[in-house]
C-alpha positions in Angstrom: 5.2 1.7 2.8 7.1 -1.1 0.4 9.2 -1.6 -2.6 6.7 -4.3 -3.9 3.2 -5.5 -4.0 4.0 -8.5 -1.9 5.7 -6.6 0.7 2.7 -4.6 1.0 0.5 -7.3 1.1 2.3 -8.7 4.0 2.5 -5.4 6.0 -1.4 -5.8 5.3 -2.0 -8.9 6.9 0.3 -8.0 9.6 -1.7 -5.0 10.4 -4.5 -7.2 10.9 -3.2 -9.5 13.1 -2.2 -6.7 15.8 -5.7 -5.3 15.3 -5.9 -2.8 12.8 -8.8 -1.4 11.2 -7.7 0.2 8.1 -4.2 0.5 5.9 -2.9 3.3 4.2 -1.2 2.2 0.7 1.8 4.3 -0.2 2.1 3.3 -3.9 4.5 6.1 -4.6 7.3 3.7 -2.8 6.7 0.8 -5.3 9.6 0.1 -7.6 8.0 -0.5 -11.1 4.5 0.8 -10.2 2.2 -0.7 -12.8 -0.7 1.0 -11.6 -3.5 -1.1 -13.3 -2.3 -4.3 -12.1 -0.5 -3.5 -8.4 -4.3 -1.7 -7.8 -6.1 -4.4 -8.3 -4.0 -6.6 -6.5 -3.7 -4.7 -3.5 -7.2 -3.6 -3.4 -8.8 -7.3 -3.9 -6.4 -8.9 -1.7 -6.1 -6.2 1.3 -7.5 -8.2 4.5 -8.8 -4.3 5.4 -10.3 -1.5 4.1 -7.9 0.6 2.7 -6.7 4.0 1.7 -4.6 4.3 -1.3 -2.2 7.4 -1.8 0.5 8.7 -4.3 2.6 11.5 -3.5 4.1 13.0 -6.4 8.2 14.2 -6.0 7.3 17.5 -5.5 5.0 17.2 -2.7 6.8 17.2 0.7 7.1 13.9 2.7 6.7 13.9 6.3 8.5 10.7 7.3 
């Protein structure tokens, strides 16, 4: 989870460096989320297979 696409990409790269084999992208945490633009960037630049999640405001969060 991150507030910007750049922060998410940085975290994805770090996950790969430490041996991750999959990342989950929580786009509901992005500030100023632009779906088509942001998803294209995240999916194309992700170094790992990516699961995209968007949780609405009414869905409980298990943090």
